[in-house]
py3Dmol code that shows the C-alpha trace and the ligand (Angstrom):
import py3Dmol

protein = """\
ATOM      1  CA  MET A   1     171.319  70.299 150.423  1.00  0.00           C
ATOM      2  CA  ASN A   2     172.661  69.558 146.971  1.00  0.00           C
ATOM      3  CA  GLN A   3     173.410  72.113 144.255  1.00  0.00           C
ATOM      4  CA  ASP A   4     169.989  71.718 142.686  1.00  0.00           C
ATOM      5  CA  ASP A   5     168.281  72.392 146.055  1.00  0.00           C
ATOM      6  CA  LEU A   6     170.299  75.628 146.310  1.00  0.00           C
ATOM      7  CA  LYS A   7     169.289  76.652 142.777  1.00  0.00           C
ATOM      8  CA  LYS A   8     165.638  76.047 143.693  1.00  0.00           C
ATOM      9  CA  GLN A   9     166.010  78.065 146.880  1.00  0.00           C
ATOM     10  CA  ALA A  10     167.434  81.075 144.965  1.00  0.00           C
ATOM     11  CA  ALA A  11     164.745  80.731 142.282  1.00  0.00           C
ATOM     12  CA  GLU A  12     161.907  80.716 144.791  1.00  0.00           C
ATOM     13  CA  ALA A  13     163.379  83.743 146.606  1.00  0.00           C
ATOM     14  CA  ALA A  14     163.174  85.680 143.313  1.00  0.00           C
ATOM     15  CA  LEU A  15     159.361  85.505 143.474  1.00  0.00           C
ATOM     16  CA  ASP A  16     159.568  88.364 146.011  1.00  0.00           C
ATOM     17  CA  TYR A  17     160.605  90.652 143.145  1.00  0.00           C
ATOM     18  CA  VAL A  18     157.586  89.817 140.975  1.00  0.00           C
ATOM     19  CA  GLU A  19     155.111  92.692 141.058  1.00  0.00           C
ATOM     20  CA  GLY A  20     152.865  91.721 138.132  1.00  0.00           C
ATOM     21  CA  GLY A  21     152.900  92.698 134.463  1.00  0.00           C
ATOM     22  CA  VAL A  22     155.127  90.880 131.977  1.00  0.00           C
ATOM     23  CA  ILE A  23     158.239  89.204 133.425  1.00  0.00           C
ATOM     24  CA  GLY A  24     161.484  88.621 131.518  1.00  0.00           C
ATOM     25  CA  VAL A  25     162.531  85.001 131.934  1.00  0.00           C
ATOM     26  CA  GLY A  26     166.002  83.563 131.250  1.00  0.00           C
ATOM     27  CA  THR A  27     167.246  80.058 130.556  1.00  0.00           C
ATOM     28  CA  GLY A  28     168.822  77.160 132.444  1.00  0.00           C
ATOM     29  CA  SER A  29     168.230  74.733 135.282  1.00  0.00           C
ATOM     30  CA  THR A  30     167.949  77.505 137.918  1.00  0.00           C
ATOM     31  CA  VAL A  31     165.453  79.379 135.764  1.00  0.00           C
ATOM     32  CA  ASN A  32     163.483  76.158 135.274  1.00  0.00           C
ATOM     33  CA  HIS A  33     162.863  76.217 139.034  1.00  0.00           C
ATOM     34  CA  PHE A  34     161.841  79.874 138.748  1.00  0.00           C
ATOM     35  CA  ILE A  35     159.360  79.088 135.964  1.00  0.00           C
ATOM     36  CA  ASP A  36     157.865  76.262 138.039  1.00  0.00           C
ATOM     37  CA  ALA A  37     157.515  78.618 141.025  1.00  0.00           C
ATOM     38  CA  LEU A  38     156.092  81.394 138.821  1.00  0.00           C
ATOM     39  CA  ALA A  39     153.364  79.014 137.722  1.00  0.00           C
ATOM     40  CA  GLY A  40     152.070  79.062 141.301  1.00  0.00           C
ATOM     41  CA  ILE A  41     151.392  82.832 141.076  1.00  0.00           C
ATOM     42  CA  LYS A  42     150.564  83.028 137.368  1.00  0.00           C
ATOM     43  CA  ASN A  43     147.239  84.734 138.080  1.00  0.00           C
ATOM     44  CA  ARG A  44     149.247  87.735 139.404  1.00  0.00           C
ATOM     45  CA  ILE A  45     151.154  88.320 136.139  1.00  0.00           C
ATOM     46  CA  GLU A  46     150.192  89.035 132.538  1.00  0.00           C
ATOM     47  CA  GLY A  47     152.809  86.699 131.122  1.00  0.00           C
ATOM     48  CA  ALA A  48     156.477  86.475 130.182  1.00  0.00           C
ATOM     49  CA  VAL A  49     159.062  87.365 127.573  1.00  0.00           C
ATOM     50  CA  SER A  50     161.327  84.373 127.134  1.00  0.00           C
ATOM     51  CA  SER A  51     165.053  84.226 126.293  1.00  0.00           C
ATOM     52  CA  SER A  52     164.973  80.809 124.586  1.00  0.00           C
ATOM     53  CA  GLU A  53     162.820  78.256 122.834  1.00  0.00           C
ATOM     54  CA  VAL A  54     163.282  75.830 125.721  1.00  0.00           C
ATOM     55  CA  SER A  55     162.054  78.334 128.334  1.00  0.00           C
ATOM     56  CA  THR A  56     159.169  79.309 126.048  1.00  0.00           C
ATOM     57  CA  GLU A  57     158.081  75.689 125.912  1.00  0.00           C
ATOM     58  CA  ARG A  58     158.230  75.319 129.710  1.00  0.00           C
ATOM     59  CA  LEU A  59     156.312  78.584 130.286  1.00  0.00           C
ATOM     60  CA  LYS A  60     153.593  77.527 127.853  1.00  0.00           C
ATOM     61  CA  ARG A  61     153.333  74.083 129.439  1.00  0.00           C
ATOM     62  CA  HIS A  62     152.490  75.894 132.693  1.00  0.00           C
ATOM     63  CA  GLY A  63     149.861  78.003 130.906  1.00  0.00           C
ATOM     64  CA  ILE A  64     151.894  81.218 131.208  1.00  0.00           C
ATOM     65  CA  PRO A  65     151.384  83.410 128.093  1.00  0.00           C
ATOM     66  CA  VAL A  66     154.613  84.227 126.230  1.00  0.00           C
ATOM     67  CA  PHE A  67     154.922  87.595 124.480  1.00  0.00           C
ATOM     68  CA  ASP A  68     157.247  88.893 121.774  1.00  0.00           C
ATOM     69  CA  LEU A  69     159.565  91.527 123.276  1.00  0.00           C
ATOM     70  CA  ASN A  70     158.587  93.893 120.455  1.00  0.00           C
ATOM     71  CA  ALA A  71     154.985  93.786 121.641  1.00  0.00           C
ATOM     72  CA  VAL A  72     155.614  94.785 125.260  1.00  0.00           C
ATOM     73  CA  GLY A  73     158.291  97.508 125.438  1.00  0.00           C
ATOM     74  CA  GLU A  74     160.406  97.932 128.575  1.00  0.00           C
ATOM     75  CA  LEU A  75     160.135  95.175 131.193  1.00  0.00           C
ATOM     76  CA  ALA A  76     160.127  95.918 134.924  1.00  0.00           C
ATOM     77  CA  LEU A  77     161.902  92.671 135.846  1.00  0.00           C
ATOM     78  CA  TYR A  78     164.208  90.077 134.279  1.00  0.00           C
ATOM     79  CA  VAL A  79     165.131  86.893 136.169  1.00  0.00           C
ATOM     80  CA  ASP A  80     167.968  84.713 134.900  1.00  0.00           C
ATOM     81  CA  GLY A  81     170.793  82.460 136.078  1.00  0.00           C
ATOM     82  CA  ALA A  82     174.552  82.707 135.541  1.00  0.00           C
ATOM     83  CA  ASP A  83     177.595  80.504 135.105  1.00  0.00           C
ATOM     84  CA  GLU A  84     179.767  82.827 137.208  1.00  0.00           C
ATOM     85  CA  ALA A  85     179.217  86.094 139.095  1.00  0.00           C
ATOM     86  CA  ASN A  86     181.612  88.430 140.841  1.00  0.00           C
ATOM     87  CA  GLY A  87     180.958  90.796 143.756  1.00  0.00           C
ATOM     88  CA  ARG A  88     180.177  93.654 141.349  1.00  0.00           C
ATOM     89  CA  LEU A  89     177.384  91.485 139.886  1.00  0.00           C
ATOM     90  CA  GLU A  90     179.216  91.150 136.580  1.00  0.00           C
ATOM     91  CA  LEU A  91     178.465  87.771 135.056  1.00  0.00           C
ATOM     92  CA  ILE A  92     179.508  85.066 132.657  1.00  0.00           C
ATOM     93  CA  LYS A  93     176.449  83.611 130.931  1.00  0.00           C
ATOM     94  CA  GLY A  94     175.740  81.397 127.968  1.00  0.00           C
ATOM     95  CA  GLY A  95     176.504  77.930 129.303  1.00  0.00           C
ATOM     96  CA  GLY A  96     173.103  76.981 127.876  1.00  0.00           C
ATOM     97  CA  GLY A  97     173.817  78.850 124.640  1.00  0.00           C
ATOM     98  CA  ALA A  98     171.011  81.404 125.033  1.00  0.00           C
ATOM     99  CA  LEU A  99     173.288  84.400 125.672  1.00  0.00           C
ATOM    100  CA  THR A 100     172.159  86.641 122.808  1.00  0.00           C
ATOM    101  CA  ARG A 101     168.474  86.670 123.657  1.00  0.00           C
ATOM    102  CA  GLU A 102     169.402  86.830 127.364  1.00  0.00           C
ATOM    103  CA  LYS A 103     171.480  89.949 126.772  1.00  0.00           C
ATOM    104  CA  ILE A 104     168.663  91.547 124.784  1.00  0.00           C
ATOM    105  CA  VAL A 105     166.042  90.883 127.470  1.00  0.00           C
ATOM    106  CA  ALA A 106     168.425  92.039 130.222  1.00  0.00           C
ATOM    107  CA  ALA A 107     169.062  95.268 128.291  1.00  0.00           C
ATOM    108  CA  ALA A 108     165.331  95.855 127.889  1.00  0.00           C
ATOM    109  CA  SER A 109     164.610  95.408 131.620  1.00  0.00           C
ATOM    110  CA  ARG A 110     164.727  97.919 134.468  1.00  0.00           C
ATOM    111  CA  LYS A 111     165.741  95.340 137.103  1.00  0.00           C
ATOM    112  CA  PHE A 112     167.842  92.216 136.457  1.00  0.00           C
ATOM    113  CA  VAL A 113     167.656  89.676 139.278  1.00  0.00           C
ATOM    114  CA  CYS A 114     170.268  86.935 138.873  1.00  0.00           C
ATOM    115  CA  ILE A 115     169.643  83.614 140.631  1.00  0.00           C
ATOM    116  CA  ALA A 116     172.324  81.023 141.344  1.00  0.00           C
ATOM    117  CA  ASP A 117     173.688  78.614 143.887  1.00  0.00           C
ATOM    118  CA  GLU A 118     176.555  80.086 145.910  1.00  0.00           C
ATOM    119  CA  SER A 119     179.238  78.106 144.039  1.00  0.00           C
ATOM    120  CA  LYS A 120     178.779  80.547 141.131  1.00  0.00           C
ATOM    121  CA  LEU A 121     180.237  83.474 143.114  1.00  0.00           C
ATOM    122  CA  VAL A 122     183.926  83.979 142.213  1.00  0.00           C
ATOM    123  CA  GLU A 123     186.663  86.568 142.820  1.00  0.00           C
ATOM    124  CA  VAL A 124     187.704  86.797 139.170  1.00  0.00           C
ATOM    125  CA  LEU A 125     185.561  85.738 136.196  1.00  0.00           C
ATOM    126  CA  GLY A 126     186.982  83.298 133.682  1.00  0.00           C
ATOM    127  CA  ARG A 127     187.400  79.859 135.164  1.00  0.00           C
ATOM    128  CA  PHE A 128     184.109  78.981 133.446  1.00  0.00           C
ATOM    129  CA  PRO A 129     184.861  78.948 129.684  1.00  0.00           C
ATOM    130  CA  LEU A 130     183.505  82.169 128.180  1.00  0.00           C
ATOM    131  CA  PRO A 131     180.761  81.491 125.587  1.00  0.00           C
ATOM    132  CA  VAL A 132     180.872  83.601 122.418  1.00  0.00           C
ATOM    133  CA  GLU A 133     178.098  83.318 119.812  1.00  0.00           C
ATOM    134  CA  VAL A 134     179.466  83.707 116.276  1.00  0.00           C
ATOM    135  CA  ILE A 135     178.144  83.814 112.734  1.00  0.00           C
ATOM    136  CA  PRO A 136     179.061  80.400 111.211  1.00  0.00           C
ATOM    137  CA  MET A 137     181.309  81.743 108.394  1.00  0.00           C
ATOM    138  CA  ALA A 138     183.345  83.743 110.931  1.00  0.00           C
ATOM    139  CA  ARG A 139     184.146  80.820 113.255  1.00  0.00           C
ATOM    140  CA  SER A 140     187.840  80.398 112.382  1.00  0.00           C
ATOM    141  CA  TYR A 141     188.527  84.117 112.087  1.00  0.00           C
ATOM    142  CA  VAL A 142     186.913  84.882 115.450  1.00  0.00           C
ATOM    143  CA  ALA A 143     188.786  81.961 117.025  1.00  0.00           C
ATOM    144  CA  ARG A 144     192.124  83.401 115.819  1.00  0.00           C
ATOM    145  CA  GLU A 145     191.223  86.830 117.244  1.00  0.00           C
ATOM    146  CA  LEU A 146     190.289  85.264 120.583  1.00  0.00           C
ATOM    147  CA  VAL A 147     193.703  83.547 120.688  1.00  0.00           C
ATOM    148  CA  ARG A 148     195.287  87.008 120.170  1.00  0.00           C
ATOM    149  CA  LEU A 149     193.376  88.127 123.289  1.00  0.00           C
ATOM    150  CA  GLY A 150     194.978  85.298 125.276  1.00  0.00           C
ATOM    151  CA  GLY A 151     192.159  82.744 125.247  1.00  0.00           C
ATOM    152  CA  THR A 152     191.840  79.170 124.018  1.00  0.00           C
ATOM    153  CA  PRO A 153     188.591  78.940 122.019  1.00  0.00           C
ATOM    154  CA  VAL A 154     186.890  75.570 121.676  1.00  0.00           C
ATOM    155  CA  TRP A 155     184.069  75.095 119.154  1.00  0.00           C
ATOM    156  CA  ARG A 156     180.917  73.693 120.838  1.00  0.00           C
ATOM    157  CA  GLU A 157     180.502  71.143 118.061  1.00  0.00           C
ATOM    158  CA  GLY A 158     177.015  69.956 117.186  1.00  0.00           C
ATOM    159  CA  PHE A 159     175.373  72.921 118.940  1.00  0.00           C
ATOM    160  CA  VAL A 160     173.360  75.531 117.025  1.00  0.00           C
ATOM    161  CA  THR A 161     171.855  78.512 118.853  1.00  0.00           C
ATOM    162  CA  ASP A 162     168.194  79.553 118.608  1.00  0.00           C
ATOM    163  CA  ASN A 163     169.485  82.199 116.165  1.00  0.00           C
ATOM    164  CA  GLY A 164     171.182  79.642 113.872  1.00  0.00           C
ATOM    165  CA  ASN A 165     174.729  80.511 114.993  1.00  0.00           C
ATOM    166  CA  LEU A 166     177.671  78.711 116.626  1.00  0.00           C
ATOM    167  CA  ILE A 167     179.293  78.939 120.066  1.00  0.00           C
ATOM    168  CA  LEU A 168     183.003  79.176 120.865  1.00  0.00           C
ATOM    169  CA  ASP A 169     183.811  78.458 124.537  1.00  0.00           C
ATOM    170  CA  VAL A 170     186.952  80.380 125.450  1.00  0.00           C
ATOM    171  CA  GLN A 171     189.143  78.727 128.055  1.00  0.00           C
ATOM    172  CA  ASN A 172     192.108  80.084 130.019  1.00  0.00           C
ATOM    173  CA  LEU A 173     190.900  83.654 130.469  1.00  0.00           C
ATOM    174  CA  GLU A 174     191.414  85.618 133.673  1.00  0.00           C
ATOM    175  CA  ILE A 175     188.913  88.416 133.212  1.00  0.00           C
ATOM    176  CA  THR A 176     190.237  91.252 135.373  1.00  0.00           C
ATOM    177  CA  ASP A 177     188.529  93.948 133.271  1.00  0.00           C
ATOM    178  CA  PRO A 178     185.095  92.500 132.376  1.00  0.00           C
ATOM    179  CA  GLN A 179     183.744  95.699 130.775  1.00  0.00           C
ATOM    180  CA  GLY A 180     186.877  96.186 128.674  1.00  0.00           C
ATOM    181  CA  LEU A 181     186.955  92.580 127.464  1.00  0.00           C
ATOM    182  CA  GLU A 182     183.211  92.643 126.743  1.00  0.00           C
ATOM    183  CA  GLN A 183     183.773  95.650 124.467  1.00  0.00           C
ATOM    184  CA  GLN A 184     186.871  94.146 122.826  1.00  0.00           C
ATOM    185  CA  VAL A 185     185.174  90.838 121.983  1.00  0.00           C
ATOM    186  CA  ASN A 186     182.008  92.635 120.850  1.00  0.00           C
ATOM    187  CA  ASN A 187     184.171  94.520 118.339  1.00  0.00           C
ATOM    188  CA  ILE A 188     185.452  91.396 116.552  1.00  0.00           C
ATOM    189  CA  ALA A 189     183.699  91.069 113.181  1.00  0.00           C
ATOM    190  CA  GLY A 190     181.449  88.018 113.188  1.00  0.00           C
ATOM    191  CA  VAL A 191     180.798  88.027 116.942  1.00  0.00           C
ATOM    192  CA  VAL A 192     177.090  88.191 117.683  1.00  0.00           C
ATOM    193  CA  THR A 193     177.322  88.257 121.480  1.00  0.00           C
ATOM    194  CA  VAL A 194     179.945  87.638 124.144  1.00  0.00           C
ATOM    195  CA  GLY A 195     178.778  86.014 127.372  1.00  0.00           C
ATOM    196  CA  ILE A 196     180.248  88.706 129.640  1.00  0.00           C
ATOM    197  CA  PHE A 197     177.415  90.691 131.225  1.00  0.00           C
ATOM    198  CA  ALA A 198     179.369  93.620 132.698  1.00  0.00           C
ATOM    199  CA  LEU A 199     178.258  96.685 130.725  1.00  0.00           C
ATOM    200  CA  ARG A 200     174.776  95.734 131.918  1.00  0.00           C
ATOM    201  CA  PRO A 201     175.426  93.678 135.093  1.00  0.00           C
ATOM    202  CA  ALA A 202     172.749  92.231 137.347  1.00  0.00           C
ATOM    203  CA  ASP A 203     171.079  94.584 139.830  1.00  0.00           C
ATOM    204  CA  VAL A 204     170.501  91.889 142.442  1.00  0.00           C
ATOM    205  CA  LEU A 205     172.244  88.527 142.876  1.00  0.00           C
ATOM    206  CA  ILE A 206     170.360  85.918 144.918  1.00  0.00           C
ATOM    207  CA  LEU A 207     172.594  83.071 146.048  1.00  0.00           C
ATOM    208  CA  GLY A 208     171.179  79.840 147.405  1.00  0.00           C
ATOM    209  CA  SER A 209     173.195  78.565 150.378  1.00  0.00           C
ATOM    210  CA  ALA A 210     172.918  76.095 153.244  1.00  0.00           C
ATOM    211  CA  ARG A 211     172.119  79.064 155.519  1.00  0.00           C
ATOM    212  CA  GLY A 212     169.293  80.241 153.243  1.00  0.00           C
ATOM    213  CA  PRO A 213     169.062  82.650 150.298  1.00  0.00           C
ATOM    214  CA  ARG A 214     171.379  85.662 150.369  1.00  0.00           C
ATOM    215  CA  ALA A 215     170.765  88.740 148.199  1.00  0.00           C
ATOM    216  CA  ILE A 216     173.614  91.021 147.092  1.00  0.00           C
ATOM    217  CA  ALA A 217     172.623  94.337 145.518  1.00  0.00           C
TER     218      ALA A 217
END
"""
ligand_1 = """\
14
5RP
C 172.084 79.971 129.644
C 172.656 80.652 130.822
C 172.329 80.094 132.171
O 171.759 81.106 132.937
C 173.594 79.619 132.817
O 174.210 78.668 131.966
C 173.325 78.994 134.196
O 172.665 77.790 134.028
P 172.169 76.907 135.245
O 171.075 77.660 135.918
O 171.686 75.639 134.583
O 173.343 76.675 136.159
O 173.358 81.619 130.728
O 172.548 80.506 128.442
"""
view = py3Dmol.view(width=600, height=400)
view.addModel(protein, "pdb")
view.setStyle({"model": 0}, {"cartoon": {"style": "trace"}})
view.addModel(ligand_1, "xyz")
view.setStyle({"model": 1}, {"stick": {}})
view.zoomTo()
view.show()
C-alpha cells in the first residue's frame, strides 16, 4: 500500500464517526478522500461547514450542501488531516495553507477526528516546517520574532491564503512544549494563526497503516 492508500483508509474509517447533522470538513489530500467517501452517505447528513475554498468546491461537486459556520452554531464533528501528530494528539497543520479556518472549525466542534497515514505520527513536533499565517505588512517583523524563538522562517512565496494573507514556514524547530509555543507565536503582533493545534488538540487520531486503520484517543 502506498501513502495515498493509507490516507484513503484513514479517511474511510472516519465515516464511523458521522452521526448526521452538519459535519466540519478540513482540507488536504486525506480530507479529499473523506469528502469522496462522505458523498456515498450524503443522504444521512444535512451538509458541511468547510475550512477552505478548495474543499467547498469538492463538497459542492458531490452535491453536499455547504453552510456558513455562523448559520449552524456548534458542530458535533470535525474531520481534518495533519502534517504531524504526536501521541498527545497535538498537531502541526497548515501545509495546505488553510490553518486559520481549520483552527476556527476545530474550535467550534465538540469532536475533532484527525485522519492521516501513519508516517505523520512523530515523537516531537517540528520536523515539518511550522506554518504561520501573517498579515502581509507584518511579514518581516514576524519573521524576525520567529528567529528570536529559534526558528528559521521561510516565506511561502507566491501563496496567498483564502483570507488574503501570507504564510511563513518555520524550519528548525523542536517543539517540546506545543501549548507554550502556540501561545507565544499567537502573541506576536501580525500573526493571524500558528499551525500548532495543541491548545485544542484532536480528540481522536485515525492512522492508516498496512495492518489496517488504528485509532488513538
Ligand atoms: C491543510 C492541512 C492539511 O490537513 C495537512 O497539510 C495534511 O495534508 P494531507 O492530507 O494532504 O497530507 O493542514 O492546511
